[in-house]
VMD Tcl script that draws the C-alpha trace (Angstrom):
set ca {
  {10.90 12.51 -7.93}
  {7.28 13.46 -7.80}
  {5.89 11.66 -4.58}
  {2.93 14.13 -4.55}
  {1.44 12.54 -7.73}
  {1.80 8.90 -6.87}
  {-1.21 8.22 -4.58}
  {-4.35 9.25 -6.65}
  {-5.46 5.56 -5.97}
  {-3.68 5.12 -2.49}
  {-6.74 6.53 -0.63}
  {-9.34 4.28 -2.28}
  {-11.51 2.51 0.25}
  {-10.70 -1.11 1.04}
  {-14.44 -1.54 2.11}
  {-14.66 -5.11 1.48}
  {-11.84 -6.08 3.72}
  {-12.99 -4.03 6.66}
  {-16.70 -3.94 5.88}
  {-17.06 -0.30 6.61}
  {-19.51 0.85 4.31}
  {-21.93 1.06 6.65}
  {-20.19 3.41 9.29}
  {-17.12 5.14 7.93}
  {-17.78 8.70 7.68}
  {-21.08 8.56 9.67}
  {-21.64 10.25 13.21}
  {-25.08 9.61 13.38}
  {-26.51 8.22 16.70}
  {-28.00 4.91 16.17}
  {-26.82 4.46 12.91}
  {-23.17 3.76 13.58}
  {-21.60 0.30 13.00}
  {-18.98 0.91 15.49}
  {-21.64 1.42 18.31}
  {-23.24 -2.16 17.16}
  {-19.84 -3.79 17.89}
  {-19.39 -2.28 21.54}
  {-16.48 -3.48 23.39}
  {-13.59 -1.51 24.15}
  {-10.86 -0.03 22.02}
  {-7.10 -0.07 23.31}
  {-5.03 2.60 21.88}
  {-1.36 2.76 22.57}
  {0.26 5.93 22.21}
  {3.53 7.82 23.85}
  {3.32 9.19 27.15}
  {3.26 12.78 25.85}
  {-0.01 12.52 24.03}
  {-2.08 10.38 26.56}
  {-3.79 13.70 27.58}
  {-4.29 15.13 24.23}
  {-6.40 12.02 23.23}
  {-8.61 11.75 26.32}
  {-10.99 14.22 25.05}
  {-11.49 12.52 21.77}
  {-11.77 9.03 23.53}
  {-14.59 10.38 26.18}
  {-16.62 12.02 22.99}
  {-16.23 8.56 21.16}
  {-17.49 6.59 24.25}
  {-20.35 8.83 24.72}
  {-21.61 9.11 21.05}
  {-20.93 5.33 20.25}
  {-20.96 3.40 23.55}
  {-17.51 2.02 22.89}
  {-15.06 2.61 25.53}
  {-11.63 3.77 24.57}
  {-8.60 2.70 26.72}
  {-5.57 5.38 26.01}
  {-2.48 3.60 27.20}
  {0.79 5.43 27.58}
  {3.84 3.29 26.05}
  {7.54 4.17 26.00}
  {8.21 5.27 22.57}
  {11.44 3.19 22.10}
  {9.83 -0.19 22.65}
  {6.13 0.46 21.26}
  {6.87 -0.72 17.68}
  {8.67 -3.87 18.74}
  {6.01 -4.71 21.38}
  {3.24 -3.99 18.71}
  {4.89 -6.46 16.50}
  {5.40 -8.93 18.97}
  {1.97 -8.94 20.77}
  {-0.55 -8.63 18.02}
  {-0.03 -12.09 16.47}
  {-0.72 -13.34 20.05}
  {-3.96 -11.38 20.11}
  {-2.76 -9.47 23.28}
  {-1.92 -6.45 21.28}
  {-4.18 -3.08 20.97}
  {-6.55 -2.21 18.40}
  {-4.79 0.81 17.44}
  {-1.00 2.10 17.81}
  {0.57 5.36 17.31}
  {3.98 5.23 15.26}
  {5.82 6.50 12.46}
  {5.33 5.89 8.64}
  {8.90 4.63 8.17}
  {7.68 1.47 10.25}
  {5.07 0.51 7.37}
  {7.39 -1.64 5.67}
  {8.17 -3.80 8.79}
  {4.62 -3.83 10.17}
  {3.39 -5.05 6.82}
  {6.03 -7.59 6.23}
  {5.10 -8.95 9.36}
  {1.32 -8.60 8.74}
  {0.43 -6.93 11.99}
  {-1.55 -3.75 10.20}
  {-4.72 -3.48 8.56}
  {-5.75 -1.45 5.56}
  {-7.58 1.91 6.78}
  {-10.72 3.31 5.04}
  {-10.22 7.29 4.91}
  {-12.88 7.69 2.01}
  {-13.13 11.38 0.74}
  {-11.32 12.67 3.74}
  {-8.28 11.83 2.35}
  {-8.28 14.92 0.46}
  {-8.39 16.82 3.80}
  {-4.70 15.86 4.73}
  {-1.36 17.32 3.35}
  {-0.14 15.59 0.25}
  {3.04 14.48 1.81}
  {1.19 12.87 4.83}
  {-1.24 10.79 2.81}
  {1.60 9.67 0.62}
  {3.60 8.41 3.78}
  {0.51 6.93 5.11}
  {0.36 4.68 1.89}
  {2.04 1.41 1.25}
  {2.08 -0.69 -1.97}
  {-1.01 1.52 -2.92}
  {-3.00 0.94 0.31}
  {-3.47 3.45 3.25}
  {-2.48 1.95 6.58}
  {-2.17 5.10 8.77}
  {-4.36 7.72 9.92}
  {-1.56 10.66 9.82}
  {-1.53 13.48 12.55}
  {1.96 15.27 12.25}
  {4.63 15.86 9.76}
  {8.06 16.76 10.62}
  {11.17 17.92 8.54}
  {14.18 19.66 8.71}
  {14.62 23.37 7.70}
  {17.39 26.02 7.60}
  {17.34 27.86 10.96}
  {18.96 31.31 10.66}
  {20.08 33.75 13.26}
  {18.25 36.77 12.27}
  {20.26 39.26 14.24}
  {23.73 38.12 12.47}
  {21.95 37.72 8.95}
  {18.61 39.50 8.45}
  {17.55 38.12 4.96}
  {16.92 34.69 3.83}
  {19.48 32.96 1.41}
  {18.47 32.72 -2.10}
  {21.03 29.80 -2.73}
  {23.72 27.74 -1.13}
  {26.46 30.14 -2.50}
  {24.33 33.16 -1.26}
  {24.14 31.71 2.40}
  {27.74 31.12 2.60}
  {28.51 34.74 1.28}
  {26.12 36.42 3.73}
  {27.41 34.70 6.32}
  {30.88 35.40 5.59}
  {30.06 39.04 5.25}
  {28.48 39.08 8.79}
  {32.16 38.08 9.92}
  {31.87 34.47 10.33}
  {34.49 32.03 8.77}
  {32.18 28.80 8.98}
  {28.80 30.45 8.85}
  {26.92 27.12 8.48}
  {26.57 23.81 10.60}
  {24.91 20.66 10.04}
  {25.11 17.56 12.22}
  {27.33 14.81 10.51}
  {29.55 12.53 12.70}
  {32.02 9.94 11.75}
  {29.69 7.67 9.81}
  {27.97 10.64 8.30}
  {24.43 11.65 8.34}
  {22.53 11.28 5.00}
  {19.26 12.27 6.54}
  {20.35 15.87 6.86}
  {22.26 15.93 3.52}
  {19.49 14.62 1.66}
  {17.93 17.78 0.49}
  {21.15 18.74 -1.12}
  {21.04 15.26 -3.03}
  {17.48 15.91 -4.14}
  {18.79 19.42 -5.56}
  {21.00 17.44 -8.25}
  {17.98 15.26 -9.05}
  {19.25 12.10 -7.25}
  {16.46 10.49 -5.08}
  {17.23 7.36 -3.63}
  {14.38 5.35 -5.23}
  {12.22 5.94 -8.37}
  {8.65 5.67 -7.88}
  {5.50 4.07 -9.51}
  {1.70 4.29 -8.89}
  {2.09 2.27 -5.60}
  {4.73 4.55 -4.21}
  {8.71 3.91 -3.94}
  {10.04 1.14 -6.36}
  {12.39 -0.94 -4.68}
  {13.47 -2.05 -8.09}
  {14.63 1.23 -9.28}
  {17.53 2.46 -7.29}
  {18.41 5.82 -8.36}
  {21.46 6.83 -6.21}
  {23.98 5.84 -8.85}
  {22.55 8.26 -11.63}
  {24.19 11.14 -13.05}
  {22.73 13.40 -10.41}
  {24.10 11.36 -7.65}
  {27.39 11.38 -8.99}
  {27.24 15.18 -9.44}
  {25.92 15.61 -5.92}
  {29.00 13.46 -4.81}
  {31.44 15.73 -6.66}
  {29.86 18.76 -5.27}
  {29.93 17.26 -1.67}
  {33.86 16.71 -2.11}
  {34.01 20.33 -2.62}
  {32.46 21.16 0.55}
  {34.33 19.01 2.57}
  {38.03 18.44 4.30}
  {39.98 19.14 1.28}
  {37.41 22.00 0.00}
  {35.23 24.80 1.67}
  {35.05 22.62 4.94}
  {31.31 23.45 5.12}
  {30.66 19.79 6.07}
  {32.87 18.34 8.58}
  {32.53 14.75 10.33}
  {33.67 16.19 13.26}
  {30.72 18.02 13.82}
  {27.88 16.26 15.84}
  {24.70 17.26 16.79}
  {25.96 18.78 20.10}
  {28.53 20.66 18.39}
  {26.38 22.07 15.85}
  {24.00 23.33 18.30}
  {26.41 24.88 20.25}
  {27.83 26.80 17.27}
  {24.60 28.22 16.81}
  {23.72 29.18 20.12}
  {27.36 30.79 20.64}
  {26.73 32.88 17.37}
  {29.78 31.56 15.68}
  {27.36 29.89 12.97}
  {24.77 31.88 11.56}
  {22.96 28.88 9.94}
  {21.80 25.30 11.19}
  {20.18 22.62 9.13}
  {18.05 20.86 11.46}
  {14.47 19.89 12.59}
  {11.89 21.51 15.08}
  {13.13 19.34 17.97}
  {16.18 21.83 18.05}
  {14.23 25.15 18.01}
  {13.32 25.29 21.68}
  {16.98 25.04 22.62}
  {17.71 28.18 20.17}
  {15.05 30.22 21.42}
  {15.83 29.37 25.03}
  {19.31 30.40 24.21}
  {18.44 33.90 23.19}
  {18.66 33.37 19.42}
  {16.67 35.32 17.11}
  {15.47 32.48 14.85}
  {13.96 32.43 11.63}
  {13.08 29.59 9.42}
  {14.12 29.26 5.92}
  {14.02 26.95 3.03}
  {17.16 24.63 2.71}
  {19.47 26.67 0.01}
  {20.04 24.78 -3.16}
  {23.24 24.39 -4.73}
  {21.91 23.79 -8.20}
  {18.86 26.25 -8.25}
  {16.31 23.41 -8.36}
  {14.36 22.63 -5.07}
  {16.14 21.18 -2.29}
  {13.57 18.76 -0.85}
  {14.20 17.13 2.54}
  {12.78 13.89 4.00}
  {9.40 14.09 5.90}
  {8.67 11.74 8.61}
  {5.00 11.46 9.19}
  {3.39 10.22 12.55}
  {0.17 8.57 12.92}
  {-2.25 5.60 14.01}
  {-2.23 2.20 12.77}
  {-5.00 -0.34 13.33}
  {-4.05 -3.85 14.33}
  {-4.71 -6.81 11.90}
  {-5.99 -9.09 14.50}
  {-8.39 -6.33 16.02}
  {-11.84 -7.52 16.87}
  {-13.19 -4.01 16.45}
  {-11.53 -2.77 13.32}
  {-14.83 -0.95 12.48}
  {-14.73 1.08 15.46}
  {-11.15 1.44 15.23}
  {-11.30 2.92 11.63}
  {-14.34 4.99 12.84}
  {-12.46 6.36 15.93}
  {-9.33 7.48 13.82}
  {-11.15 8.85 10.67}
  {-13.90 10.97 12.43}
  {-12.56 11.60 15.81}
  {-8.58 11.51 15.54}
  {-8.94 12.99 11.89}
  {-10.66 16.35 13.28}
  {-9.23 19.76 13.44}
  {-9.69 20.15 17.05}
  {-7.92 16.69 17.90}
  {-5.04 17.26 15.63}
  {-4.44 20.76 17.10}
  {-4.45 19.11 20.57}
  {-1.88 16.67 19.36}
  {-0.09 19.50 17.97}
  {0.10 21.42 21.33}
  {1.43 18.14 22.69}
  {4.27 17.92 20.59}
  {4.57 21.07 18.60}
  {4.94 19.24 15.24}
  {2.88 20.24 12.25}
  {-0.59 18.88 12.09}
  {-1.36 16.44 8.85}
  {-4.56 17.53 8.42}
  {-4.59 20.61 6.18}
  {-7.05 22.71 8.30}
  {-5.11 22.18 11.48}
  {-1.66 22.97 9.81}
  {-2.98 26.02 8.38}
  {-4.03 27.13 12.10}
  {-0.92 26.03 13.53}
  {0.81 27.94 10.79}
  {-0.13 31.35 12.61}
  {3.16 30.64 14.60}
  {5.78 32.08 12.23}
  {8.36 28.91 13.44}
  {5.66 26.42 12.13}
  {4.93 28.40 9.16}
  {8.42 28.21 8.18}
  {8.77 24.43 8.73}
  {5.58 23.96 6.63}
  {6.68 25.89 3.71}
  {9.83 23.69 3.53}
  {7.50 20.58 4.16}
  {5.61 21.35 1.19}
  {8.58 20.32 -0.90}
  {9.45 17.52 1.31}
  {9.28 13.78 0.26}
  {8.30 10.82 2.75}
  {11.17 8.76 3.79}
  {11.09 5.67 2.08}
  {9.27 2.95 4.15}
  {10.32 0.13 2.05}
  {12.57 -2.81 3.26}
  {15.10 -1.97 0.66}
  {15.66 1.32 2.36}
  {17.65 -0.64 5.09}
  {20.24 -1.60 2.64}
  {20.59 1.99 1.67}
  {21.15 3.12 5.33}
  {23.67 0.17 5.72}
  {26.08 2.06 3.42}
  {25.08 5.66 2.66}
  {26.26 7.50 5.68}
  {29.81 5.86 5.64}
  {30.25 6.73 1.92}
  {29.30 10.45 2.45}
  {31.61 10.66 5.29}
  {34.22 9.41 3.21}
  {33.72 11.69 0.49}
  {33.59 14.70 3.03}
  {37.02 13.38 4.43}
  {38.57 13.51 1.11}
  {37.97 10.18 -0.72}
  {37.42 10.34 -4.43}
  {33.90 11.12 -4.78}
  {32.95 9.49 -7.99}
  {34.69 6.16 -7.17}
  {32.98 6.30 -3.62}
  {29.75 7.34 -4.94}
  {29.57 4.53 -7.63}
  {31.05 1.95 -4.98}
  {27.93 2.92 -2.65}
  {25.48 2.32 -5.64}
  {26.96 -1.19 -6.45}
  {27.06 -2.12 -2.72}
  {23.29 -0.98 -1.98}
  {22.17 -2.78 -5.29}
  {23.97 -5.91 -4.27}
  {22.25 -6.01 -0.66}
  {18.88 -5.44 -2.19}
  {19.82 -8.26 -4.62}
  {20.45 -10.50 -1.74}
}
mol new
graphics top color blue
foreach p $ca { graphics top sphere $p radius 0.5 }
foreach p [lrange $ca 0 end-1] q [lrange $ca 1 end] { graphics top cylinder $p $q radius 0.2 }
display resetview
């Protein structure tokens, strides 16, 4: 699946819709359509990023005369509040959110297209891919997050070259089970997806508008081969995957040094470093020789479809949030790789961030299409069953059938 090539037209202007031809990309005083609108922009963000955006808000007000009200919101409720309030006219002009909300936001008609113009080229490919839904850009991306392999560099000094090499290196270091990854009783396909992609088994195929919900790929030959391999690594095989291992158990094994490798995300790096582990970040080791591509989650900002200040909202996002300084401010608030290429390069002076960035270069956006809900419904349970010894081929084929039936309704 080549998601990096699907958006050549995705960042094309939707100028007629927004009436942005006179202002997008312009910062000249007295010649900015946003200033002519006046009024106030209300921006919802999670509490951790309020301070990071204050400078951009003040600069925008000084430049345009448009007040920017940064409102801290509970990250657990911000999406539902946005969906409920926008149709009433009570919601914000802009909200922070995740790219995989796009299917739901679009279906509910609460987001407006975003005009990036030439600045689309300034972002990481995966960020622009994720910001695009059905060929149209709806989100100004600011961060990209993906999993990678954490290695205890005191136990194993070199990065593994493959899955088998990783296991062999860990065993040579005296570890019985050198690798851990979060699973749990209902599985965790998010963490296993890199291995699935290494077998050539994406969830969906793609077209020129992004993921194609009519092209379910789970049941292809690669998917069956992945299922067979997964069975060899489970309860009746090597035991490298175990549904008894949840997130807390995986973390403790890595902190205790009973596991040299932990497949997880940047959200767990701090705990490992605080625990005294000499952490290195490596690519996900492939079981096939082909690249193991994890999902990428991209965070960004959406413009309300009911905003009375769409021009100012677009201008603020593209020309202020979409700058290296502001994206680095957001990075410092959350320690997640910036979506803007220049900011990502600056942040990658940190070897941990650099490691995640290298893995992220091969990542693919988590599908935001509504059909993905049907996949999540069955996917993890099927993988957990295979890990626990159920017939891999029959279980995987049933998974594909069940998902297709759910999509078909």
